[in-house]
N, C-alpha and C positions, 0 to 999 in steps of 0.2 A: 724872245731867251731869257727874257727877266726871269719865266716861269719858269725856267729847267733847275737852278741853284735847290732855288724853295722846295722841288720836288724831292730835290738825292737828301737834303736837307732832313726831308720827315720822313722818309727810308729808313733813316742810318737811326733816326729815331724808333721806331717804329719794331726796326731792330737791335739794339740794343736792352728794350724795354721787356721783349723777348724773351733774354739772355739769365738765363740763373744759377746758383750754386746747388749744382749740383749733390754737395755736401747735406741738401736738405728738400729732397723732393716734397712735391706739392703732393698734398693730404687727399688719398683712393677717396675716391666715387663709388657711389651705394649704383643699386641700378636705376634709380633714377636719376641720376648725374647730381647726386647732391653728396657734396663731399664729406668727409670721416675724417676725423683726430685718425693719427698713427697710430696704434698700440705701442706702448711705450713696458717692452717686458722687465720685472729684472728692478724697477722700480718701490715694489711693495707697497703697490697700493693698484688695487685689483679694476680692472677696465672692464666696459664690455667686450666678453667674447675670451676672456681670460680665464682657468677653472681651478688656476696657482699661478703662486705669485711670493717674492721672498725677495731679503737684505741682506746679503748673497741670494744668488736665486737657487732653491735648496738640487740635488741631485732628480733626477727624473722628471726636472721638468722642464719642456721645451721651451729653448732660453731661444726659439725664432718667435713662438706664439702664447706661452705663455700657459702650454696644450700639455696632459700628462702624455707622459711618453709608453710607449709600447712594455706591459711586464712590468710596468707600477701603480701605483697606486699615491693618490697624495691627501689627505686632511684638513682641513676640513671637505667636504666635498659638498662642490658646488653646481646646485641640482639644474639652476637653473644661471646659466652665464653670461645674459644679454646678448643682446645685439649687436654686434662691433660697425657698423651702419646706421646703426637709429641716429637718426637729425639731430635728436635731443635726450642724446643718453646721461643717469644717472649722477653725481659726482661720485669720483673715484672714492674705494672704501681702503682700508686697510687694510693686510693680508700675507700672514708669513705663514705658508703650505709646509705641513711635513711630510716626506715623501718618504716611501720605500718602496721596496721590489713585492714585486708580486709570489707570491712562494707559490711555488713548481713541488709539489709532493714524488716522491721517486725518480727527482735527478742525481738526487745523495750527497743533496746541500744541503746543508740545518741550517734554513733559514730563520734564527730565532724572529724576526722583527712582522716576520709574515703567521708568527704563532706556532712554528714547529717548533717539534721538542727533540726529535731524530728523523731520521730519512735514509735508511737498510739501500734504496733504487730498489724498493720493489713493491708489488701491490697487495706484497699479499698478508691474510687478517695474523693475528695471535699469535705472531712470531717475535714481540719484542717491543715490533715498530708499526703501529694501526693505524692506517692512514697519516701517517706523521705525526702521531704522538705515543710517546711511551708508554705500553701496555704496564694495568697492573701487576707489583714486587716485579718488573724489571729493570735492570738501568742498560742505557748504550750511553755509548763513548765513540766520537770517531766520525770522520763524513768517507764514505758512506760508513752511517751509525752500523757498529759490531755490538746485540744486541745478547744479552744475556741473564740468569737468574737463579736462585740459589736452586739447586733438585735434579737440575738438567743434567749431570752427569759429567758437567767439564771445568776444570777450574778455574778462574777467574779471579779478575783484581779484587783484592779484599777477602776473597775467599779463601781458606784455611784448609776446605778438602769439600766434599759433593761427592756425595756417592749417590746419586741418580734416585732421589726419593723420589722426584715426579714420576720416573719409570718403573716404580716397584722396587726398589731396593733400597735397601736402609740399613746404617748400620750403627748401635746405640753410641761407637766413639768418635760418629760426627752429627751432627746436635744444629739445626738451623746455619751451614757450613761453617761451623766450629767446630776444632779439635778440643772433645770430650777429656780432662786431665785425668790421665792414667793412656790416655792410647794415644796410638800413633797411624796415622794412616799415608797410602802409598799410591801414584796417579799414574802408573805406569802397567798396564791402560787403564784409560779412565774406565769406567767413574772408579771415583775414589774405594781402596781396600782399605778397610782400617780393623786396627788389631791391638787387645792389652799392650802396653810395656812394664818387658820382666822386668825388676828387680828394683823396682821404682821403690813397692810395697803398698799398694792397692792391690789387692784380686780380686779379683774377677771371673767368676765360675758362671757354669753355669742356672747356677739362680739368680745373676739380674736378666733380667727380661733382655730379650734380646740378642747375650752373649749364645754362640751356637758351640757345638762341643769341636767343632774345629781350631777355633780361638780362645776355648775359656784355657785359664792357667787352673792346674794346679793343687799350686800353691806360688803364693809372692814374699818370700819370708821381706824384702827391703834391702836385697845384695846378689850379686852373680858368682857363689863363690862357691863350689863342689863341697859335699862331704858334713857338707851343718843339716840333711834332709830337705833341702830345695834346693836341684841343680841349678845351672844358671838358666835353663831354659821352664826353667818355673815349670817341673816334673816333681813329685816326688818322689824321692831315693827309696831304693830299697830297705827294708827292712825299719823304714820310717812311716811315723803320722805326720798331717799338718791341718791345725783346727785354727778358727779366727772367724769372724763377722765379716766377710764382702762386703762392701770391696773395699776395708780395712785389710791391716799387715798382716799375715798370717804368721805362726809360732809351730815349730816341729821337732821332734821328739823322738830320738834316735834308739837300736837296741831293743825292742820289745820281743822283739819275734823271738819263742824258746826259751823264754820268763820261765816261771812255774813260781805260785802262789805264795811259797815258802824260802827260806833258804836252805837247797841238798848239798851236805858231803860226804862226801867221803868213808870221815874219820865221826868226830863225837860233833853233836847239832842238834837242832830239833826240826820235826820234821812232820807237815802233817796229813800222811798217812802210812802205810806201812812200809819196808824197808826191804831189799832182794833178799837182805838175809835170813826175810824169818816175818813171823803175825803178831800184831801186839794189839791189846785192843786199846789200847790209848796210847800215849805220847808218852816214850821213853828213850832212854840210853839204848842202843847197838857195838856189836862187834863184828869185825869183819867174819867173824863164823854163825852168825847170824843169830847168835841168843840173844835172848833178850834177859839182860840182867836187872832190869827190874822194872815191874810192870804190877797191877793190880790180880 
């Protein structure tokens, strides 16, 4: 009977020694049954099996095992993460990974960290955003990217005009999508329709390259006043002539039609030729009767 208490005591001791703290699980065993130390992800030390690390752990690095999450990439790249079950692992090395989302071109989201400068949500080339990179001479903005360039015929941000030069339409009043001084442009409908500004003192006639008859000014005297030779539509008025050096201001003179080279009078005066009352071989004074009172 004395052996029973000893047996019970030994069983209790064996039971207690098999108990452990669940918060500190035993190390995992590898395929050979050899225990290996658990990976401590997020301590800033790269251990076998880890390909990313950091303190704090960067987004994109799986906190469960320090592997890179899908659609992410981390630098520096660890080509050989090592064997987490290595019975004789190398000492941990400090590591601070930098992780960025993998750019998905065509999803309409500009992922600059992935090298995208635009994303118009399609895979069409030469539309301003090709392979998620802005094409030369184009500009893109927004998500999905809205791309435009000077000469496409549509008025966009930072453009004063767009006459559709790339479409074969060109106006001397719109150069590099900026309105030329002395011109005005309208946008309904596109592309820009440009014409000279009447009354600003800049005379654009057909001698200016690119100015067509439909947009040419006959004159521009710097005002919109009628009766001064150049009317408010920049057309030369009747009995007037306008001159100047385009695109400079024009000057107009009126009252020229019906004039003679001398002064004629029904009474006494000088005449360059014969009068209706008679014939003279030279310049003389005539009377209403037509007789030449003095002559040669």
